[in-house]
LUMLUMDREN-2810 file (N, C-alpha, C; in Angstrom, 1 decimal):
<atoms>
<atom><aa>Q</aa><ch>A</ch><at>N</at><xx>-5.2</xx><yy>-5.7</yy><zz>-16.2</zz></atom>
<atom><aa>Q</aa><ch>A</ch><at>CA</at><xx>-5.4</xx><yy>-6.8</yy><zz>-17.1</zz></atom>
<atom><aa>Q</aa><ch>A</ch><at>C</at><xx>-4.7</xx><yy>-8.1</yy><zz>-16.4</zz></atom>
<atom><aa>A</aa><ch>A</ch><at>N</at><xx>-3.6</xx><yy>-7.8</yy><zz>-15.8</zz></atom>
<atom><aa>A</aa><ch>A</ch><at>CA</at><xx>-2.5</xx><yy>-8.8</yy><zz>-15.3</zz></atom>
<atom><aa>A</aa><ch>A</ch><at>C</at><xx>-3.4</xx><yy>-9.7</yy><zz>-14.0</zz></atom>
<atom><aa>L</aa><ch>A</ch><at>N</at><xx>-4.4</xx><yy>-9.0</yy><zz>-13.4</zz></atom>
<atom><aa>L</aa><ch>A</ch><at>CA</at><xx>-5.2</xx><yy>-9.7</yy><zz>-12.5</zz></atom>
<atom><aa>L</aa><ch>A</ch><at>C</at><xx>-6.0</xx><yy>-10.5</yy><zz>-13.0</zz></atom>
<atom><aa>R</aa><ch>A</ch><at>N</at><xx>-6.4</xx><yy>-10.7</yy><zz>-14.3</zz></atom>
<atom><aa>R</aa><ch>A</ch><at>CA</at><xx>-7.6</xx><yy>-11.1</yy><zz>-15.1</zz></atom>
<atom><aa>R</aa><ch>A</ch><at>C</at><xx>-7.1</xx><yy>-12.2</yy><zz>-15.8</zz></atom>
<atom><aa>L</aa><ch>A</ch><at>N</at><xx>-5.6</xx><yy>-12.5</yy><zz>-15.8</zz></atom>
<atom><aa>L</aa><ch>A</ch><at>CA</at><xx>-4.8</xx><yy>-13.5</yy><zz>-16.8</zz></atom>
<atom><aa>L</aa><ch>A</ch><at>C</at><xx>-5.4</xx><yy>-14.8</yy><zz>-16.1</zz></atom>
<atom><aa>P</aa><ch>A</ch><at>N</at><xx>-5.4</xx><yy>-15.9</yy><zz>-16.9</zz></atom>
<atom><aa>P</aa><ch>A</ch><at>CA</at><xx>-5.7</xx><yy>-17.5</yy><zz>-16.2</zz></atom>
<atom><aa>P</aa><ch>A</ch><at>C</at><xx>-4.7</xx><yy>-17.7</yy><zz>-15.3</zz></atom>
<atom><aa>A</aa><ch>A</ch><at>N</at><xx>-3.3</xx><yy>-17.4</yy><zz>-15.9</zz></atom>
<atom><aa>A</aa><ch>A</ch><at>CA</at><xx>-2.3</xx><yy>-18.0</yy><zz>-15.1</zz></atom>
<atom><aa>A</aa><ch>A</ch><at>C</at><xx>-2.3</xx><yy>-17.4</yy><zz>-13.8</zz></atom>
<atom><aa>A</aa><ch>A</ch><at>N</at><xx>-2.6</xx><yy>-16.1</yy><zz>-13.4</zz></atom>
<atom><aa>A</aa><ch>A</ch><at>CA</at><xx>-2.9</xx><yy>-15.5</yy><zz>-12.2</zz></atom>
<atom><aa>A</aa><ch>A</ch><at>C</at><xx>-3.9</xx><yy>-16.4</yy><zz>-11.2</zz></atom>
<atom><aa>A</aa><ch>A</ch><at>N</at><xx>-5.1</xx><yy>-16.3</yy><zz>-11.8</zz></atom>
<atom><aa>A</aa><ch>A</ch><at>CA</at><xx>-6.3</xx><yy>-17.1</yy><zz>-11.2</zz></atom>
<atom><aa>A</aa><ch>A</ch><at>C</at><xx>-5.7</xx><yy>-18.6</yy><zz>-10.8</zz></atom>
<atom><aa>S</aa><ch>A</ch><at>N</at><xx>-4.9</xx><yy>-19.4</yy><zz>-12.0</zz></atom>
<atom><aa>S</aa><ch>A</ch><at>CA</at><xx>-4.8</xx><yy>-20.7</yy><zz>-11.4</zz></atom>
<atom><aa>S</aa><ch>A</ch><at>C</at><xx>-3.8</xx><yy>-21.0</yy><zz>-10.2</zz></atom>
<atom><aa>R</aa><ch>A</ch><at>N</at><xx>-3.0</xx><yy>-19.7</yy><zz>-10.0</zz></atom>
<atom><aa>R</aa><ch>A</ch><at>CA</at><xx>-1.7</xx><yy>-19.9</yy><zz>-9.1</zz></atom>
<atom><aa>R</aa><ch>A</ch><at>C</at><xx>-2.4</xx><yy>-19.2</yy><zz>-7.8</zz></atom>
<atom><aa>N</aa><ch>A</ch><at>N</at><xx>-3.7</xx><yy>-18.8</yy><zz>-7.8</zz></atom>
<atom><aa>N</aa><ch>A</ch><at>CA</at><xx>-4.3</xx><yy>-18.2</yy><zz>-6.8</zz></atom>
<atom><aa>N</aa><ch>A</ch><at>C</at><xx>-3.3</xx><yy>-16.8</yy><zz>-6.1</zz></atom>
<atom><aa>V</aa><ch>A</ch><at>N</at><xx>-2.9</xx><yy>-16.1</yy><zz>-7.2</zz></atom>
<atom><aa>V</aa><ch>A</ch><at>CA</at><xx>-2.0</xx><yy>-14.9</yy><zz>-6.7</zz></atom>
<atom><aa>V</aa><ch>A</ch><at>C</at><xx>-2.7</xx><yy>-13.6</yy><zz>-6.5</zz></atom>
<atom><aa>V</aa><ch>A</ch><at>N</at><xx>-4.2</xx><yy>-13.7</yy><zz>-6.8</zz></atom>
<atom><aa>V</aa><ch>A</ch><at>CA</at><xx>-5.0</xx><yy>-12.4</yy><zz>-6.6</zz></atom>
<atom><aa>V</aa><ch>A</ch><at>C</at><xx>-5.8</xx><yy>-12.6</yy><zz>-5.4</zz></atom>
<atom><aa>V</aa><ch>A</ch><at>N</at><xx>-5.6</xx><yy>-11.5</yy><zz>-4.8</zz></atom>
<atom><aa>V</aa><ch>A</ch><at>CA</at><xx>-6.3</xx><yy>-11.7</yy><zz>-3.4</zz></atom>
<atom><aa>V</aa><ch>A</ch><at>C</at><xx>-6.8</xx><yy>-10.3</yy><zz>-3.1</zz></atom>
<atom><aa>D</aa><ch>A</ch><at>N</at><xx>-8.1</xx><yy>-10.4</yy><zz>-2.3</zz></atom>
<atom><aa>D</aa><ch>A</ch><at>CA</at><xx>-8.7</xx><yy>-8.9</yy><zz>-2.0</zz></atom>
<atom><aa>D</aa><ch>A</ch><at>C</at><xx>-8.1</xx><yy>-8.6</yy><zz>-0.9</zz></atom>
<atom><aa>C</aa><ch>A</ch><at>N</at><xx>-7.6</xx><yy>-7.4</yy><zz>-0.6</zz></atom>
<atom><aa>C</aa><ch>A</ch><at>CA</at><xx>-7.1</xx><yy>-6.8</yy><zz>0.6</zz></atom>
<atom><aa>C</aa><ch>A</ch><at>C</at><xx>-8.1</xx><yy>-5.7</yy><zz>0.7</zz></atom>
<atom><aa>P</aa><ch>A</ch><at>N</at><xx>-8.4</xx><yy>-5.9</yy><zz>2.2</zz></atom>
<atom><aa>P</aa><ch>A</ch><at>CA</at><xx>-9.5</xx><yy>-4.8</yy><zz>2.7</zz></atom>
<atom><aa>P</aa><ch>A</ch><at>C</at><xx>-8.9</xx><yy>-3.5</yy><zz>2.8</zz></atom>
<atom><aa>M</aa><ch>A</ch><at>N</at><xx>-9.6</xx><yy>-2.4</yy><zz>2.4</zz></atom>
<atom><aa>M</aa><ch>A</ch><at>CA</at><xx>-8.9</xx><yy>-1.2</yy><zz>2.6</zz></atom>
<atom><aa>M</aa><ch>A</ch><at>C</at><xx>-9.5</xx><yy>-0.6</yy><zz>4.0</zz></atom>
<atom><aa>P</aa><ch>A</ch><at>N</at><xx>-8.9</xx><yy>0.5</yy><zz>4.7</zz></atom>
<atom><aa>P</aa><ch>A</ch><at>CA</at><xx>-9.3</xx><yy>0.9</yy><zz>5.7</zz></atom>
<atom><aa>P</aa><ch>A</ch><at>C</at><xx>-10.9</xx><yy>1.0</yy><zz>6.1</zz></atom>
<atom><aa>D</aa><ch>A</ch><at>N</at><xx>-11.4</xx><yy>1.5</yy><zz>4.9</zz></atom>
<atom><aa>D</aa><ch>A</ch><at>CA</at><xx>-13.0</xx><yy>1.7</yy><zz>4.8</zz></atom>
<atom><aa>D</aa><ch>A</ch><at>C</at><xx>-13.6</xx><yy>0.4</yy><zz>4.6</zz></atom>
<atom><aa>G</aa><ch>A</ch><at>N</at><xx>-13.1</xx><yy>-0.8</yy><zz>4.3</zz></atom>
<atom><aa>G</aa><ch>A</ch><at>CA</at><xx>-13.6</xx><yy>-2.0</yy><zz>4.2</zz></atom>
<atom><aa>G</aa><ch>A</ch><at>C</at><xx>-13.7</xx><yy>-2.3</yy><zz>2.8</zz></atom>
<atom><aa>T</aa><ch>A</ch><at>N</at><xx>-13.6</xx><yy>-1.6</yy><zz>1.9</zz></atom>
<atom><aa>T</aa><ch>A</ch><at>CA</at><xx>-13.4</xx><yy>-1.8</yy><zz>0.4</zz></atom>
<atom><aa>T</aa><ch>A</ch><at>C</at><xx>-12.6</xx><yy>-2.7</yy><zz>0.1</zz></atom>
<atom><aa>P</aa><ch>A</ch><at>N</at><xx>-12.9</xx><yy>-4.0</yy><zz>-0.5</zz></atom>
<atom><aa>P</aa><ch>A</ch><at>CA</at><xx>-11.8</xx><yy>-4.8</yy><zz>-1.0</zz></atom>
<atom><aa>P</aa><ch>A</ch><at>C</at><xx>-11.0</xx><yy>-4.2</yy><zz>-2.2</zz></atom>
<atom><aa>L</aa><ch>A</ch><at>N</at><xx>-9.7</xx><yy>-4.4</yy><zz>-2.2</zz></atom>
<atom><aa>L</aa><ch>A</ch><at>CA</at><xx>-8.8</xx><yy>-4.2</yy><zz>-3.3</zz></atom>
<atom><aa>L</aa><ch>A</ch><at>C</at><xx>-8.2</xx><yy>-5.3</yy><zz>-3.7</zz></atom>
<atom><aa>P</aa><ch>A</ch><at>N</at><xx>-8.6</xx><yy>-5.5</yy><zz>-4.9</zz></atom>
<atom><aa>P</aa><ch>A</ch><at>CA</at><xx>-7.8</xx><yy>-6.6</yy><zz>-5.3</zz></atom>
<atom><aa>P</aa><ch>A</ch><at>C</at><xx>-6.0</xx><yy>-6.4</yy><zz>-5.7</zz></atom>
<atom><aa>L</aa><ch>A</ch><at>N</at><xx>-5.2</xx><yy>-7.3</yy><zz>-4.9</zz></atom>
<atom><aa>L</aa><ch>A</ch><at>CA</at><xx>-4.0</xx><yy>-7.2</yy><zz>-5.1</zz></atom>
<atom><aa>L</aa><ch>A</ch><at>C</at><xx>-3.1</xx><yy>-8.5</yy><zz>-5.6</zz></atom>
<atom><aa>V</aa><ch>A</ch><at>N</at><xx>-2.0</xx><yy>-8.3</yy><zz>-6.0</zz></atom>
<atom><aa>V</aa><ch>A</ch><at>CA</at><xx>-1.1</xx><yy>-9.6</yy><zz>-6.2</zz></atom>
<atom><aa>V</aa><ch>A</ch><at>C</at><xx>-0.6</xx><yy>-10.1</yy><zz>-5.1</zz></atom>
<atom><aa>A</aa><ch>A</ch><at>N</at><xx>-0.8</xx><yy>-11.4</yy><zz>-4.7</zz></atom>
<atom><aa>A</aa><ch>A</ch><at>CA</at><xx>-0.1</xx><yy>-11.8</yy><zz>-3.4</zz></atom>
<atom><aa>A</aa><ch>A</ch><at>C</at><xx>1.1</xx><yy>-12.4</yy><zz>-3.9</zz></atom>
<atom><aa>C</aa><ch>A</ch><at>N</at><xx>2.0</xx><yy>-12.6</yy><zz>-3.0</zz></atom>
<atom><aa>C</aa><ch>A</ch><at>CA</at><xx>3.5</xx><yy>-13.5</yy><zz>-3.3</zz></atom>
<atom><aa>C</aa><ch>A</ch><at>C</at><xx>3.2</xx><yy>-14.5</yy><zz>-4.2</zz></atom>
<atom><aa>P</aa><ch>A</ch><at>N</at><xx>3.9</xx><yy>-14.6</yy><zz>-5.3</zz></atom>
<atom><aa>P</aa><ch>A</ch><at>CA</at><xx>3.9</xx><yy>-15.8</yy><zz>-6.2</zz></atom>
<atom><aa>P</aa><ch>A</ch><at>C</at><xx>4.7</xx><yy>-17.0</yy><zz>-6.1</zz></atom>
<atom><aa>I</aa><ch>A</ch><at>N</at><xx>5.5</xx><yy>-16.6</yy><zz>-5.2</zz></atom>
<atom><aa>I</aa><ch>A</ch><at>CA</at><xx>6.6</xx><yy>-17.6</yy><zz>-4.6</zz></atom>
<atom><aa>I</aa><ch>A</ch><at>C</at><xx>5.9</xx><yy>-18.6</yy><zz>-3.7</zz></atom>
<atom><aa>R</aa><ch>A</ch><at>N</at><xx>5.9</xx><yy>-19.9</yy><zz>-3.8</zz></atom>
<atom><aa>R</aa><ch>A</ch><at>CA</at><xx>5.3</xx><yy>-20.7</yy><zz>-2.8</zz></atom>
<atom><aa>R</aa><ch>A</ch><at>C</at><xx>6.5</xx><yy>-21.9</yy><zz>-2.4</zz></atom>
<atom><aa>T</aa><ch>A</ch><at>N</at><xx>6.6</xx><yy>-21.9</yy><zz>-1.2</zz></atom>
<atom><aa>T</aa><ch>A</ch><at>CA</at><xx>7.5</xx><yy>-23.3</yy><zz>-0.6</zz></atom>
<atom><aa>T</aa><ch>A</ch><at>C</at><xx>6.6</xx><yy>-24.2</yy><zz>0.1</zz></atom>
<atom><aa>N</aa><ch>A</ch><at>N</at><xx>6.9</xx><yy>-25.3</yy><zz>0.4</zz></atom>
<atom><aa>N</aa><ch>A</ch><at>CA</at><xx>6.2</xx><yy>-26.1</yy><zz>1.1</zz></atom>
<atom><aa>N</aa><ch>A</ch><at>C</at><xx>6.3</xx><yy>-25.8</yy><zz>2.5</zz></atom>
<atom><aa>G</aa><ch>A</ch><at>N</at><xx>5.4</xx><yy>-25.6</yy><zz>3.2</zz></atom>
<atom><aa>G</aa><ch>A</ch><at>CA</at><xx>5.4</xx><yy>-25.6</yy><zz>4.7</zz></atom>
<atom><aa>G</aa><ch>A</ch><at>C</at><xx>5.2</xx><yy>-23.9</yy><zz>5.0</zz></atom>
<atom><aa>A</aa><ch>A</ch><at>N</at><xx>5.8</xx><yy>-23.1</yy><zz>4.0</zz></atom>
<atom><aa>A</aa><ch>A</ch><at>CA</at><xx>5.8</xx><yy>-21.8</yy><zz>4.5</zz></atom>
<atom><aa>A</aa><ch>A</ch><at>C</at><xx>4.5</xx><yy>-21.2</yy><zz>4.2</zz></atom>
<atom><aa>A</aa><ch>A</ch><at>N</at><xx>4.0</xx><yy>-20.2</yy><zz>5.3</zz></atom>
<atom><aa>A</aa><ch>A</ch><at>CA</at><xx>2.9</xx><yy>-19.4</yy><zz>4.9</zz></atom>
<atom><aa>A</aa><ch>A</ch><at>C</at><xx>3.2</xx><yy>-18.3</yy><zz>4.1</zz></atom>
<atom><aa>V</aa><ch>A</ch><at>N</at><xx>2.2</xx><yy>-17.9</yy><zz>3.2</zz></atom>
<atom><aa>V</aa><ch>A</ch><at>CA</at><xx>2.1</xx><yy>-16.9</yy><zz>2.3</zz></atom>
<atom><aa>V</aa><ch>A</ch><at>C</at><xx>1.8</xx><yy>-15.4</yy><zz>3.1</zz></atom>
<atom><aa>P</aa><ch>A</ch><at>N</at><xx>2.5</xx><yy>-14.7</yy><zz>3.2</zz></atom>
<atom><aa>P</aa><ch>A</ch><at>CA</at><xx>1.9</xx><yy>-13.3</yy><zz>3.7</zz></atom>
<atom><aa>P</aa><ch>A</ch><at>C</at><xx>1.0</xx><yy>-12.7</yy><zz>3.0</zz></atom>
<atom><aa>A</aa><ch>A</ch><at>N</at><xx>0.0</xx><yy>-12.2</yy><zz>3.7</zz></atom>
<atom><aa>A</aa><ch>A</ch><at>CA</at><xx>-1.3</xx><yy>-11.5</yy><zz>3.3</zz></atom>
<atom><aa>A</aa><ch>A</ch><at>C</at><xx>-0.6</xx><yy>-10.3</yy><zz>2.7</zz></atom>
<atom><aa>P</aa><ch>A</ch><at>N</at><xx>-0.9</xx><yy>-9.6</yy><zz>1.7</zz></atom>
<atom><aa>P</aa><ch>A</ch><at>CA</at><xx>-0.7</xx><yy>-8.2</yy><zz>1.3</zz></atom>
<atom><aa>P</aa><ch>A</ch><at>C</at><xx>-1.2</xx><yy>-7.4</yy><zz>2.3</zz></atom>
<atom><aa>T</aa><ch>A</ch><at>N</at><xx>-0.7</xx><yy>-6.2</yy><zz>2.4</zz></atom>
<atom><aa>T</aa><ch>A</ch><at>CA</at><xx>-1.3</xx><yy>-5.1</yy><zz>3.0</zz></atom>
<atom><aa>T</aa><ch>A</ch><at>C</at><xx>-1.6</xx><yy>-3.8</yy><zz>2.0</zz></atom>
<atom><aa>P</aa><ch>A</ch><at>N</at><xx>-2.6</xx><yy>-3.2</yy><zz>2.4</zz></atom>
<atom><aa>P</aa><ch>A</ch><at>CA</at><xx>-3.4</xx><yy>-2.4</yy><zz>1.7</zz></atom>
<atom><aa>P</aa><ch>A</ch><at>C</at><xx>-2.1</xx><yy>-1.0</yy><zz>1.1</zz></atom>
<atom><aa>P</aa><ch>A</ch><at>N</at><xx>-2.2</xx><yy>-0.4</yy><zz>0.1</zz></atom>
<atom><aa>P</aa><ch>A</ch><at>CA</at><xx>-1.1</xx><yy>0.6</yy><zz>-0.1</zz></atom>
<atom><aa>P</aa><ch>A</ch><at>C</at><xx>-1.3</xx><yy>1.9</yy><zz>0.9</zz></atom>
<atom><aa>P</aa><ch>A</ch><at>N</at><xx>-0.5</xx><yy>2.7</yy><zz>0.9</zz></atom>
<atom><aa>P</aa><ch>A</ch><at>CA</at><xx>-0.8</xx><yy>3.8</yy><zz>1.9</zz></atom>
<atom><aa>P</aa><ch>A</ch><at>C</at><xx>-1.9</xx><yy>4.7</yy><zz>1.2</zz></atom>
<atom><aa>R</aa><ch>A</ch><at>N</at><xx>-2.6</xx><yy>5.5</yy><zz>2.0</zz></atom>
<atom><aa>R</aa><ch>A</ch><at>CA</at><xx>-3.6</xx><yy>6.5</yy><zz>1.2</zz></atom>
<atom><aa>R</aa><ch>A</ch><at>C</at><xx>-3.0</xx><yy>7.7</yy><zz>0.9</zz></atom>
<atom><aa>L</aa><ch>A</ch><at>N</at><xx>-3.5</xx><yy>8.4</yy><zz>-0.3</zz></atom>
<atom><aa>L</aa><ch>A</ch><at>CA</at><xx>-2.9</xx><yy>9.7</yy><zz>-0.6</zz></atom>
<atom><aa>L</aa><ch>A</ch><at>C</at><xx>-2.4</xx><yy>10.5</yy><zz>0.6</zz></atom>
<atom><aa>G</aa><ch>A</ch><at>N</at><xx>-1.3</xx><yy>10.8</yy><zz>0.8</zz></atom>
<atom><aa>G</aa><ch>A</ch><at>CA</at><xx>-0.6</xx><yy>11.8</yy><zz>1.8</zz></atom>
<atom><aa>G</aa><ch>A</ch><at>C</at><xx>-0.5</xx><yy>11.2</yy><zz>3.1</zz></atom>
<atom><aa>E</aa><ch>A</ch><at>N</at><xx>-0.7</xx><yy>10.0</yy><zz>3.3</zz></atom>
<atom><aa>E</aa><ch>A</ch><at>CA</at><xx>-0.7</xx><yy>9.0</yy><zz>4.6</zz></atom>
<atom><aa>E</aa><ch>A</ch><at>C</at><xx>0.6</xx><yy>9.4</yy><zz>5.2</zz></atom>
<atom><aa>H</aa><ch>A</ch><at>N</at><xx>1.7</xx><yy>9.7</yy><zz>4.4</zz></atom>
<atom><aa>H</aa><ch>A</ch><at>CA</at><xx>3.1</xx><yy>9.2</yy><zz>5.3</zz></atom>
<atom><aa>H</aa><ch>A</ch><at>C</at><xx>3.9</xx><yy>10.7</yy><zz>4.8</zz></atom>
<atom><aa>T</aa><ch>A</ch><at>N</at><xx>3.2</xx><yy>11.5</yy><zz>4.4</zz></atom>
<atom><aa>T</aa><ch>A</ch><at>CA</at><xx>3.8</xx><yy>12.8</yy><zz>3.8</zz></atom>
<atom><aa>T</aa><ch>A</ch><at>C</at><xx>4.7</xx><yy>13.4</yy><zz>5.1</zz></atom>
<atom><aa>E</aa><ch>A</ch><at>N</at><xx>3.9</xx><yy>13.7</yy><zz>6.3</zz></atom>
<atom><aa>E</aa><ch>A</ch><at>CA</at><xx>4.5</xx><yy>14.4</yy><zz>7.5</zz></atom>
<atom><aa>E</aa><ch>A</ch><at>C</at><xx>5.8</xx><yy>13.5</yy><zz>7.8</zz></atom>
<atom><aa>A</aa><ch>A</ch><at>N</at><xx>5.9</xx><yy>12.4</yy><zz>8.1</zz></atom>
<atom><aa>A</aa><ch>A</ch><at>CA</at><xx>6.8</xx><yy>11.5</yy><zz>8.4</zz></atom>
<atom><aa>A</aa><ch>A</ch><at>C</at><xx>7.9</xx><yy>11.6</yy><zz>7.5</zz></atom>
<atom><aa>V</aa><ch>A</ch><at>N</at><xx>7.9</xx><yy>11.6</yy><zz>6.2</zz></atom>
<atom><aa>V</aa><ch>A</ch><at>CA</at><xx>8.7</xx><yy>11.4</yy><zz>5.0</zz></atom>
<atom><aa>V</aa><ch>A</ch><at>C</at><xx>9.3</xx><yy>13.1</yy><zz>5.1</zz></atom>
<atom><aa>L</aa><ch>A</ch><at>N</at><xx>8.9</xx><yy>14.1</yy><zz>5.3</zz></atom>
<atom><aa>L</aa><ch>A</ch><at>CA</at><xx>9.4</xx><yy>15.5</yy><zz>5.5</zz></atom>
<atom><aa>L</aa><ch>A</ch><at>C</at><xx>10.1</xx><yy>15.9</yy><zz>6.7</zz></atom>
<atom><aa>A</aa><ch>A</ch><at>N</at><xx>9.7</xx><yy>15.1</yy><zz>7.7</zz></atom>
<atom><aa>A</aa><ch>A</ch><at>CA</at><xx>10.3</xx><yy>15.1</yy><zz>8.9</zz></atom>
<atom><aa>A</aa><ch>A</ch><at>C</at><xx>11.7</xx><yy>14.3</yy><zz>8.8</zz></atom>
<atom><aa>E</aa><ch>A</ch><at>N</at><xx>11.8</xx><yy>13.2</yy><zz>8.1</zz></atom>
<atom><aa>E</aa><ch>A</ch><at>CA</at><xx>13.1</xx><yy>12.5</yy><zz>7.8</zz></atom>
<atom><aa>E</aa><ch>A</ch><at>C</at><xx>13.8</xx><yy>13.1</yy><zz>7.0</zz></atom>
<atom><aa>L</aa><ch>A</ch><at>N</at><xx>13.4</xx><yy>14.2</yy><zz>6.2</zz></atom>
<atom><aa>L</aa><ch>A</ch><at>CA</at><xx>14.0</xx><yy>14.6</yy><zz>5.3</zz></atom>
<atom><aa>L</aa><ch>A</ch><at>C</at><xx>14.7</xx><yy>16.2</yy><zz>6.1</zz></atom>
<atom><aa>G</aa><ch>A</ch><at>N</at><xx>14.2</xx><yy>16.3</yy><zz>7.3</zz></atom>
<atom><aa>G</aa><ch>A</ch><at>CA</at><xx>15.0</xx><yy>17.5</yy><zz>7.9</zz></atom>
<atom><aa>G</aa><ch>A</ch><at>C</at><xx>14.0</xx><yy>18.6</yy><zz>8.1</zz></atom>
<atom><aa>Y</aa><ch>A</ch><at>N</at><xx>12.6</xx><yy>18.3</yy><zz>7.8</zz></atom>
<atom><aa>Y</aa><ch>A</ch><at>CA</at><xx>11.9</xx><yy>19.7</yy><zz>7.9</zz></atom>
<atom><aa>Y</aa><ch>A</ch><at>C</at><xx>11.4</xx><yy>19.7</yy><zz>9.4</zz></atom>
<atom><aa>T</aa><ch>A</ch><at>N</at><xx>11.3</xx><yy>20.9</yy><zz>9.8</zz></atom>
<atom><aa>T</aa><ch>A</ch><at>CA</at><xx>10.7</xx><yy>21.0</yy><zz>11.1</zz></atom>
<atom><aa>T</aa><ch>A</ch><at>C</at><xx>9.5</xx><yy>21.1</yy><zz>11.3</zz></atom>
<atom><aa>R</aa><ch>A</ch><at>N</at><xx>8.6</xx><yy>21.1</yy><zz>12.4</zz></atom>
<atom><aa>R</aa><ch>A</ch><at>CA</at><xx>7.2</xx><yy>21.0</yy><zz>12.8</zz></atom>
<atom><aa>R</aa><ch>A</ch><at>C</at><xx>6.6</xx><yy>22.4</yy><zz>12.0</zz></atom>
<atom><aa>P</aa><ch>A</ch><at>N</at><xx>7.4</xx><yy>23.2</yy><zz>12.4</zz></atom>
<atom><aa>P</aa><ch>A</ch><at>CA</at><xx>6.7</xx><yy>24.7</yy><zz>12.1</zz></atom>
<atom><aa>P</aa><ch>A</ch><at>C</at><xx>6.8</xx><yy>24.8</yy><zz>10.3</zz></atom>
<atom><aa>E</aa><ch>A</ch><at>N</at><xx>7.8</xx><yy>24.2</yy><zz>9.6</zz></atom>
<atom><aa>E</aa><ch>A</ch><at>CA</at><xx>8.3</xx><yy>24.1</yy><zz>8.5</zz></atom>
<atom><aa>E</aa><ch>A</ch><at>C</at><xx>7.0</xx><yy>23.3</yy><zz>7.8</zz></atom>
<atom><aa>I</aa><ch>A</ch><at>N</at><xx>6.7</xx><yy>22.2</yy><zz>8.3</zz></atom>
<atom><aa>I</aa><ch>A</ch><at>CA</at><xx>5.8</xx><yy>21.3</yy><zz>7.8</zz></atom>
<atom><aa>I</aa><ch>A</ch><at>C</at><xx>4.3</xx><yy>22.0</yy><zz>7.8</zz></atom>
<atom><aa>D</aa><ch>A</ch><at>N</at><xx>4.0</xx><yy>22.5</yy><zz>8.9</zz></atom>
<atom><aa>D</aa><ch>A</ch><at>CA</at><xx>2.6</xx><yy>23.3</yy><zz>9.3</zz></atom>
<atom><aa>D</aa><ch>A</ch><at>C</at><xx>2.6</xx><yy>24.4</yy><zz>8.1</zz></atom>
<atom><aa>R</aa><ch>A</ch><at>N</at><xx>3.6</xx><yy>25.2</yy><zz>7.9</zz></atom>
<atom><aa>R</aa><ch>A</ch><at>CA</at><xx>3.5</xx><yy>26.0</yy><zz>6.9</zz></atom>
<atom><aa>R</aa><ch>A</ch><at>C</at><xx>3.3</xx><yy>25.7</yy><zz>5.7</zz></atom>
<atom><aa>L</aa><ch>A</ch><at>N</at><xx>3.9</xx><yy>24.5</yy><zz>5.3</zz></atom>
<atom><aa>L</aa><ch>A</ch><at>CA</at><xx>3.5</xx><yy>23.8</yy><zz>3.8</zz></atom>
<atom><aa>L</aa><ch>A</ch><at>C</at><xx>2.3</xx><yy>23.4</yy><zz>3.8</zz></atom>
<atom><aa>R</aa><ch>A</ch><at>N</at><xx>1.5</xx><yy>23.0</yy><zz>4.9</zz></atom>
<atom><aa>R</aa><ch>A</ch><at>CA</at><xx>0.1</xx><yy>22.7</yy><zz>4.9</zz></atom>
<atom><aa>R</aa><ch>A</ch><at>C</at><xx>-0.7</xx><yy>23.9</yy><zz>4.8</zz></atom>
<atom><aa>Q</aa><ch>A</ch><at>N</at><xx>-0.4</xx><yy>24.9</yy><zz>5.5</zz></atom>
<atom><aa>Q</aa><ch>A</ch><at>CA</at><xx>-1.0</xx><yy>26.4</yy><zz>5.6</zz></atom>
<atom><aa>Q</aa><ch>A</ch><at>C</at><xx>-1.1</xx><yy>26.7</yy><zz>4.2</zz></atom>
<atom><aa>D</aa><ch>A</ch><at>N</at><xx>0.0</xx><yy>26.6</yy><zz>3.6</zz></atom>
<atom><aa>D</aa><ch>A</ch><at>CA</at><xx>0.0</xx><yy>27.3</yy><zz>2.0</zz></atom>
<atom><aa>D</aa><ch>A</ch><at>C</at><xx>-0.4</xx><yy>26.1</yy><zz>1.1</zz></atom>
<atom><aa>G</aa><ch>A</ch><at>N</at><xx>-0.9</xx><yy>24.8</yy><zz>1.2</zz></atom>
<atom><aa>G</aa><ch>A</ch><at>CA</at><xx>-1.6</xx><yy>24.3</yy><zz>0.4</zz></atom>
<atom><aa>G</aa><ch>A</ch><at>C</at><xx>-0.6</xx><yy>23.4</yy><zz>-0.5</zz></atom>
<atom><aa>V</aa><ch>A</ch><at>N</at><xx>0.5</xx><yy>23.4</yy><zz>0.1</zz></atom>
<atom><aa>V</aa><ch>A</ch><at>CA</at><xx>1.6</xx><yy>22.8</yy><zz>-0.7</zz></atom>
<atom><aa>V</aa><ch>A</ch><at>C</at><xx>1.3</xx><yy>21.2</yy><zz>-0.5</zz></atom>
<atom><aa>I</aa><ch>A</ch><at>N</at><xx>1.1</xx><yy>20.9</yy><zz>0.8</zz></atom>
<atom><aa>I</aa><ch>A</ch><at>CA</at><xx>1.0</xx><yy>19.5</yy><zz>1.1</zz></atom>
<atom><aa>I</aa><ch>A</ch><at>C</at><xx>-1.0</xx><yy>19.3</yy><zz>1.8</zz></atom>
</atoms>
């Protein structure tokens, strides 16, 4: 609903962000504008499970433990 508000359209804060498969995903761009500063383009959100292994490794899980979780269908 927020993406369809007239205020969002008038401030050009709704942009289409291409997903890895090329599908456009409407997202809210940075609403803060300053003179001369480029507005960074939003990046797509991570896909389901995209960072699971990295997060588990950061939490201290070993490769064999992660493999076991995947084998058991936990992740």
